[in-house]
Each structure stands twice: as C-alpha cells, then as structure tokens.
TIDRENMAR-842588 format. One line per 8 residues: their letters; for each residue x negated, y negated, z negated of N, C-alpha, C. Coordinates in nm, 4 decimals. Atoms other than C-alpha are relative to their C-alpha. Example, Ala and Ser with C-alpha at 12.3 -4.5 7.8 and 13.67 -1.06 7.14 Angstrom:
as> -0.0890,0.1190,0.0000,-1.2300,0.4500,-0.7800,-0.0900,-0.1200,0.0000; 0.0820,0.1190,0.0060,-1.3670,0.1060,-0.7140,0.0770,-0.1090,-0.0730
END
This chain:
madntvtv> -0.1625,-0.0161,0.0066,-2.3074,0.4789,-0.8763,0.0165,0.0782,0.1585; -0.0387,-0.0753,-0.1544,-2.1672,0.7746,-0.6068,0.1093,-0.0698,-0.0091; -0.1103,0.0343,-0.0434,-1.9186,0.6364,-0.3909,0.1342,0.1131,0.0311; -0.1039,-0.1005,-0.0376,-1.6209,0.8817,-0.3398,0.1209,-0.0655,0.0788; -0.1761,0.1007,-0.0833,-1.3867,0.7023,-0.0733,-0.0444,0.0916,0.1045; 0.0018,-0.0539,-0.1349,-1.2795,0.8674,0.2269,0.1221,-0.0391,0.0963; -0.0978,0.0675,-0.1171,-1.0616,0.7602,0.5525,0.0171,0.0928,0.0794; -0.0113,-0.0978,-0.0934,-0.8948,1.0477,0.7557,0.1404,-0.0670,0.0887
vgnvtrdp> -0.1305,-0.0143,-0.1082,-0.6615,1.0058,1.0565,0.0520,0.1319,0.0337; -0.0218,-0.0746,0.0034,-0.4387,1.2770,1.0988,0.1441,0.0158,0.0217; -0.1703,0.0424,-0.0178,-0.0847,1.4195,1.1587,0.0490,0.0841,-0.1190; -0.0834,-0.0676,0.1209,0.1532,1.5282,0.8458,0.0250,0.1743,0.0459; -0.0242,-0.1144,-0.0738,0.1803,1.9014,0.8747,0.1366,0.0812,-0.1181; -0.0830,-0.0414,0.0484,0.4686,1.9262,0.6600,0.0831,-0.1278,-0.0983; -0.0452,0.1199,0.0445,0.7148,1.6889,0.5014,-0.0469,0.0133,-0.1416; 0.0514,-0.0242,0.1383,0.6182,1.5396,0.1830,0.0952,0.0146,-0.1199
elrftnsg> -0.0642,-0.1001,0.0557,0.7287,1.7193,-0.1184,-0.0203,-0.1158,-0.1635; -0.0053,0.0773,0.1693,0.8595,1.4435,-0.4286,0.0191,0.0848,-0.1052; -0.0425,-0.0424,0.1638,0.8215,1.5562,-0.7965,-0.0091,-0.1063,-0.0610; 0.0182,0.1105,0.0675,0.8466,1.3711,-1.1079,-0.0736,0.0638,-0.1308; 0.0668,-0.0375,0.1225,0.5978,1.4181,-1.4156,0.0823,-0.0110,-0.0694; -0.0979,0.0141,0.1011,0.7567,1.4413,-1.7320,0.0097,-0.1235,-0.0643; -0.0373,0.1197,0.0260,0.7000,1.1083,-1.8107,0.0539,-0.0546,0.0852; -0.0826,0.0841,-0.0731,0.8770,0.9949,-1.5488,-0.1080,-0.0419,0.1606
qatasfgl> 0.0481,0.0295,-0.1063,0.6059,0.9239,-1.2852,0.0043,0.0651,0.1201; -0.0265,-0.0387,-0.1069,0.6637,0.9774,-0.9183,-0.1528,0.0685,0.0334; 0.1206,-0.0227,-0.0563,0.4196,1.1962,-0.7387,0.0367,0.0603,0.1452; -0.0764,-0.0565,-0.1583,0.4538,1.2979,-0.3460,-0.1282,0.0854,0.0602; 0.1455,-0.0327,-0.1151,0.1994,1.5416,-0.1453,0.0701,0.0704,0.0949; -0.0654,0.0099,-0.1179,0.2136,1.6363,0.1851,-0.2035,0.0700,0.0901; 0.1214,-0.0381,-0.0599,-0.0605,1.8294,0.4137,-0.0170,-0.0812,0.1457; 0.0631,0.0628,-0.1018,-0.2549,1.6814,0.7021,-0.0986,0.0591,0.0649
avnrrwqn> 0.0921,-0.0769,-0.1246,-0.4471,1.8184,1.0120,-0.0541,-0.1260,0.0642; 0.1176,0.0734,-0.0855,-0.7528,1.6196,1.1335,-0.0477,0.0880,0.1020; 0.0429,-0.0584,-0.1235,-0.8328,1.7206,1.4642,-0.1164,-0.0495,0.0297; 0.1275,0.0632,-0.0415,-1.2169,1.6851,1.6327,-0.0006,0.0630,0.1604; 0.0398,-0.0607,-0.1697,-1.2199,1.7176,2.0169,-0.1172,-0.0174,0.0342; 0.1016,0.0477,-0.0715,-1.5112,1.7383,2.2161,-0.0312,0.0803,0.1316; 0.0548,-0.1045,-0.1322,-1.6607,1.8902,2.5543,-0.1027,0.0228,-0.0245; 0.1181,-0.0887,-0.0195,-1.9051,2.1457,2.5619,-0.0808,-0.0436,0.1203
rqtqewee> 0.0825,0.0913,-0.0899,-2.2068,1.9655,2.7449,0.0029,0.1630,0.1389; 0.0397,-0.1304,-0.1089,-2.2830,2.3501,2.8954,0.0927,0.0438,0.0576; -0.0863,-0.0861,-0.0344,-1.9572,2.4951,2.9394,0.1196,-0.0994,0.0656; -0.1249,0.1295,-0.0406,-1.7643,2.1400,3.0199,0.1368,0.0583,-0.0504; -0.1388,-0.0252,0.0634,-1.4934,2.3098,2.8406,0.0356,-0.0705,-0.1575; -0.0264,0.0888,0.1011,-1.2908,2.1142,2.6022,0.0138,0.0866,-0.1083; -0.0333,-0.0460,0.1245,-1.3211,2.2426,2.2215,0.0636,-0.0686,-0.0986; -0.0386,0.1186,0.1496,-1.1355,2.1171,1.8982,-0.0291,0.1115,-0.1085
qvsffdvv> -0.0439,-0.0573,0.0870,-1.1351,2.1892,1.5843,0.0693,-0.0845,-0.1303; -0.0882,0.0648,0.0654,-0.9215,2.1300,1.2873,0.0142,0.0279,-0.1570; -0.0311,0.0141,0.1907,-0.9119,2.0583,0.9241,0.1062,-0.0348,-0.0460; -0.1307,0.0244,0.0381,-0.6603,2.0717,0.6910,-0.0337,-0.0657,-0.1572; 0.0458,0.0483,0.1190,-0.6378,1.8611,0.3524,0.1538,-0.0170,-0.0354; -0.1236,0.0061,0.1006,-0.3397,1.8332,0.1093,-0.0337,-0.1555,-0.0821; -0.0062,0.1239,0.0442,-0.2817,1.4868,0.0055,0.0571,-0.0683,-0.0992; -0.0811,0.0052,0.1228,-0.1557,1.3672,-0.3109,-0.0063,-0.1700,-0.0697
cwremaen> -0.0228,0.1867,0.0002,0.0346,0.9833,-0.3504,0.0719,0.0279,-0.1664; -0.0330,0.0353,0.1452,0.0979,0.8606,-0.7117,0.1063,-0.1362,0.0222; -0.0540,0.0997,0.0022,0.3820,0.6074,-0.7938,0.0965,-0.0277,0.1026; -0.0601,0.0562,-0.0991,0.5768,0.3547,-0.5650,-0.0533,0.0817,0.1437; 0.0341,-0.0636,-0.1239,0.3478,0.5113,-0.2801,0.0380,0.0956,-0.0105; -0.0293,-0.1329,-0.0140,0.4555,0.8544,-0.3614,0.1509,-0.0357,0.0437; -0.1460,0.0608,-0.0418,0.8369,0.6951,-0.3297,0.0357,-0.0311,0.1632; 0.0053,0.0654,-0.1325,0.7716,0.5113,-0.0090,-0.0532,0.1390,0.1090
vsesltkg> 0.0265,-0.1405,-0.1398,0.5656,0.8172,0.1782,0.1255,0.0675,-0.0072; -0.0913,-0.0785,0.0059,0.8588,1.0574,0.0738,0.0868,-0.0601,0.0915; -0.1102,0.0473,-0.0694,1.0994,0.8282,0.2475,-0.0196,-0.0337,0.1228; 0.0691,0.0509,-0.1197,0.8836,0.7077,0.5252,-0.0293,0.1393,0.1085; 0.0308,-0.1309,-0.0791,0.7013,1.0352,0.6633,0.0833,0.1321,0.0235; -0.0488,-0.1604,-0.0257,0.8229,1.3418,0.8070,-0.1084,0.0839,0.0963; 0.0799,-0.0963,-0.0690,0.6225,1.6502,0.9832,-0.0507,-0.0197,0.1016; 0.0308,0.0749,-0.1155,0.4280,1.5151,1.2721,-0.0240,-0.1252,0.0107
srvvvtgr> 0.0783,0.1300,0.0379,0.3628,1.1907,1.1559,-0.1447,-0.0332,0.0421; 0.1439,0.0300,0.0256,0.0509,1.0416,1.2297,-0.0268,-0.1224,-0.0636; 0.0223,0.0900,0.0879,-0.1032,0.8428,0.9622,-0.1398,-0.0079,-0.0347; 0.1539,0.0131,0.0348,-0.4419,0.7087,0.8167,0.0321,0.0152,-0.1219; -0.0186,-0.0034,0.1218,-0.5192,0.8193,0.4843,-0.1083,-0.0552,-0.0440; 0.1180,0.0499,0.0703,-0.7668,0.6157,0.2211,0.0283,0.0501,-0.1244; -0.0138,0.0013,0.1755,-0.8618,0.7344,-0.0960,-0.1158,0.1064,-0.0428; 0.1151,-0.0394,0.0577,-1.1161,0.9668,-0.3003,0.0470,0.1853,-0.0075
leqrswed> -0.0093,-0.1281,0.0054,-1.1540,1.3432,-0.3164,-0.0111,0.0353,-0.1608; 0.0461,-0.0656,0.1410,-1.0866,1.5265,-0.6371,0.0670,0.1597,-0.0078; -0.0296,-0.1121,-0.0079,-1.1181,1.8532,-0.7229,0.1032,0.0379,-0.0931; -0.1120,-0.0665,0.1102,-0.8498,2.0746,-0.9119,-0.0414,0.1338,-0.0274; -0.0228,-0.1130,0.0091,-0.8509,2.3923,-1.0729,0.0743,0.0134,-0.1425; -0.0663,-0.0306,0.0556,-0.6537,2.5980,-1.2295,-0.0041,0.1710,-0.0245; 0.0055,-0.1700,0.0701,-0.5971,3.0150,-1.3871,0.1561,0.0540,0.0957; -0.0986,-0.0437,-0.0356,-0.3749,3.2020,-1.1526,0.0871,0.0839,-0.0803
kntgdkrs> -0.0793,-0.0398,0.0183,-0.0778,3.3139,-1.3172,-0.0164,0.1352,-0.0193; 0.0005,-0.1668,-0.0637,-0.0497,3.6903,-1.1530,-0.1007,0.0454,-0.0452; 0.1519,-0.0707,-0.0287,-0.4188,3.7607,-1.1185,-0.0720,-0.0196,-0.1083; 0.0812,0.0661,0.0992,-0.5534,3.5514,-1.4098,-0.1748,-0.0575,0.0719; 0.1054,0.0390,-0.0840,-0.8293,3.4382,-1.1176,0.0012,-0.1510,-0.0156; 0.0280,0.1781,0.0192,-0.9691,3.1012,-1.1551,-0.0190,-0.0275,0.1630; -0.0518,0.0656,-0.1276,-0.8870,2.9120,-0.8425,-0.0406,-0.1939,-0.0176; 0.0179,0.1228,0.0007,-0.9583,2.5747,-0.7105,-0.0092,-0.0869,0.1225
kieivade> -0.0309,0.0664,-0.1527,-0.8744,2.3253,-0.4113,-0.0734,-0.1106,-0.0273; 0.0420,0.1618,-0.0260,-1.0093,1.9750,-0.3105,0.0943,-0.0960,0.0740; -0.1150,0.0421,-0.0511,-0.7351,1.7277,-0.2646,-0.0380,-0.1445,-0.0054; 0.0257,0.1583,0.0156,-0.7486,1.3442,-0.1600,0.1125,-0.0784,-0.0452; -0.0844,0.0738,0.0823,-0.5858,1.1424,-0.3726,0.0109,-0.1387,0.0597; -0.0021,0.1662,-0.1079,-0.4540,0.8092,-0.1530,0.0404,-0.0898,-0.0825; 0.0201,0.1396,-0.0128,-0.5318,0.4809,-0.2132,0.1059,-0.0977,0.0827; -0.0950,0.0538,-0.0831,-0.3688,0.3891,0.0811,0.0906,0.1154,0.1005
vapslrwa> -0.0782,-0.0947,-0.1032,-0.1137,0.5762,0.3168,0.1079,-0.1167,0.1355; -0.1065,0.1238,-0.0974,0.0028,0.3485,0.6844,-0.0229,0.0948,0.0955; -0.0176,-0.0454,-0.1776,0.1260,0.4758,1.0209,-0.1473,-0.0377,0.0785; 0.0157,-0.0020,-0.1331,-0.0859,0.5334,1.3097,0.0248,-0.1139,0.1485; -0.0354,0.0871,-0.1164,-0.0413,0.2544,1.5418,-0.0781,0.0308,0.1543; 0.0525,-0.0439,-0.0983,-0.2454,0.4540,1.8333,0.0623,0.0321,0.0935; -0.1133,-0.0490,-0.0999,0.0478,0.6031,2.0166,0.1301,-0.0010,-0.0317; -0.1236,0.0043,0.0444,0.3301,0.5049,1.8120,0.0353,-0.1846,-0.0350
taqvtrne> 0.0115,0.1150,0.0776,0.4811,0.1749,1.7082,0.0980,0.0331,-0.1427; -0.0666,0.0119,0.1368,0.6308,0.1010,1.3469,0.0942,-0.0952,-0.0593; -0.0863,0.0738,0.1024,0.8877,-0.0897,1.1629,-0.0468,0.0083,-0.1340; 0.0534,0.0030,0.1329,0.7661,-0.1738,0.8421,0.1455,-0.1005,-0.0864; -0.0702,0.0375,0.0833,1.0337,-0.2933,0.5664,-0.0622,0.0097,-0.1581; 0.0511,0.0387,0.0915,0.9103,-0.4424,0.2857,0.0835,0.0282,-0.1247; -0.1075,-0.0168,0.0975,1.0167,-0.3160,-0.0733,-0.0485,-0.1147,-0.1489; -0.0390,0.0815,0.1434,1.0821,-0.5438,-0.4074,-0.1390,0.0594,-0.0576
rrdgdggg> 0.0762,-0.0412,0.0648,0.7460,-0.5426,-0.5702,0.0340,0.0296,-0.1118; -0.0225,-0.0190,0.1909,0.7398,-0.3803,-0.9437,-0.1346,-0.0004,-0.0622; 0.0924,0.0228,0.0593,0.5530,-0.4181,-1.2107,-0.1113,0.1259,0.0060; 0.1261,-0.0794,-0.0329,0.2304,-0.1799,-1.2614,0.0178,0.1575,-0.0558; -0.0685,-0.1107,0.0937,0.4166,0.0510,-1.5039,0.1054,0.1340,0.0969; -0.0648,-0.0989,-0.0553,0.5966,0.2384,-1.2695,0.1465,-0.0393,-0.0155; -0.1305,0.0131,0.0787,0.9247,0.1335,-1.4568,0.1098,-0.0555,0.1165; -0.1108,0.0716,-0.1215,1.1018,-0.0311,-1.1382,0.0403,-0.1389,0.0056
rpaprpaa> -0.0233,0.1440,-0.0251,1.1254,-0.3881,-1.2497,-0.0795,-0.0943,0.0450; 0.0825,0.0562,-0.0614,1.0211,-0.6485,-1.0834,-0.1368,-0.0608,-0.0586; 0.1260,0.0609,0.0615,0.6650,-0.8193,-1.1160,0.0790,-0.1564,-0.0450; -0.0071,0.1872,0.0829,0.6922,-1.1568,-1.3533,-0.0529,-0.0887,0.1136; -0.0237,0.0894,-0.0938,0.7139,-1.4766,-1.1430,-0.1016,-0.1116,-0.0838; 0.0607,0.1057,0.1442,0.4584,-1.7434,-1.2668,0.1087,-0.1243,-0.0580; -0.1167,0.0921,0.0402,0.6476,-1.9875,-1.5142,0.0005,-0.1168,0.0496; -0.0059,0.1241,-0.0640,0.7395,-2.2975,-1.3507,0.0771,-0.1273,-0.1200
adnqpssg> -0.0335,0.0941,0.1414,0.7635,-2.6192,-1.6407,0.1877,-0.0300,0.1071; -0.1330,0.0447,-0.1034,1.1700,-2.6919,-1.5225,0.0003,0.0282,0.1356; -0.0427,-0.0470,-0.0847,1.1763,-2.5163,-1.2334,-0.0726,-0.1396,0.1090; 0.0348,0.1392,-0.1077,0.9376,-2.8265,-1.0465,-0.0713,0.1281,0.1055; 0.0236,-0.0452,-0.1352,0.7913,-2.7447,-0.6986,-0.1140,0.0171,-0.0086; 0.1695,-0.0856,0.0323,0.4968,-2.5049,-0.6759,-0.0924,-0.0973,0.1105; 0.0852,0.0596,-0.0839,0.2251,-2.6343,-0.4548,0.0385,-0.0255,0.1480; -0.0444,0.0349,-0.1269,0.4135,-2.5473,-0.1349,0.1555,-0.1007,0.0075
gygydeep> -0.1120,0.1104,0.0277,0.6789,-2.7986,-0.2445,0.1706,0.0502,-0.0313; -0.1532,-0.0675,0.0155,0.9695,-2.5693,-0.3359,-0.0388,0.0510,-0.1406; -0.0407,-0.0872,0.1294,1.0851,-2.4252,-0.6595,0.0093,0.1573,0.0291; 0.0204,-0.1248,0.0466,1.0687,-2.0809,-0.7901,0.1251,0.0647,0.0841; -0.1402,-0.0705,-0.0696,1.4425,-2.0263,-0.6758,0.0282,-0.0639,0.0896; 0.0041,0.0963,-0.1011,1.4272,-2.2335,-0.4132,-0.0111,0.0608,0.1302; 0.0178,-0.0287,-0.0983,1.4190,-2.1050,-0.0571,-0.0796,-0.0639,0.1024; 0.0890,0.0942,-0.0645,1.1215,-2.2317,0.1661,0.0012,-0.0460,0.1290
f> -0.1056,0.1060,-0.1262,1.3602,-2.2908,0.4873,0.1295,-0.0061,-0.0165
END
C-alpha cells in the first residue's frame, strides 16, 4: 500500500479563508510558500527555489487555523496530497490542482515563539459539543484520586 504523507515547512502567503459547507462543516484554505536555498559550488552564489502549495483544513482545525494564522506566519504542515478536478465555468476547459489536505498545522518555532491556548475538546462530528467524559459511579475518585467534577489541585 502506498503512503501519501507529506510534511512541509513554509510561510503563509495569504490569510486563511474560512468557509462552511452546506452541511455546516468548516473548511479553511491558505497558500504556503516553501523555499529551498543552496550555494552554487561553481559560482559560490546563493540560489533559491520557491514552491507554492494550497493547504486545506477541515472542521475544528479549520476554525483554529483561521483564528491563529496570518500572512507571513511560518508553519509546519503535515497531511496528504490530493488532486481535485473541475470544469472551468467560462471556457469549459478541464482544470485540476494538487492540494495538501492537512492533518496537522503548527507554528514553526525556529525563528519565533508561540503561545498556545488549548480549546475545549469537541466530539468527532464537529457539532461543538464537549466530548463525553467516562462515567464514574457516584463520582468515585478516578485513578488519580480525584472525582471527575473535582479540581486536582
């Protein structure tokens, strides 16, 4: 079985655009520029090549990305390559593009710092409800010695 996983590090080229599908699922897309720089051994000059990618995020990650990233942010993106095809409405020509569908997006801390704020966890359907807690009989202490509604400190 072929593995289709890619990890890229680059700079956001446009602010994320947040949209919602007809069923209410959040999706965000942004551009990413990935630079490769090397020194030409013959001329001793620095050369650079830039590759541009479109990144697509879904559900809670889409909302987090749209709130957290701006043009110029340096990020690490892990995901899969996916080809999308459509027909141009004006010309009728067939078009296609390859996008990175993100599994994870994180700030690059190579030349920056970040302050992470944890969001309340939601269930898997994206409905915004908190994930259910394990049931505890009569609020008996968990293995840590605290009940589920009791602060551990």
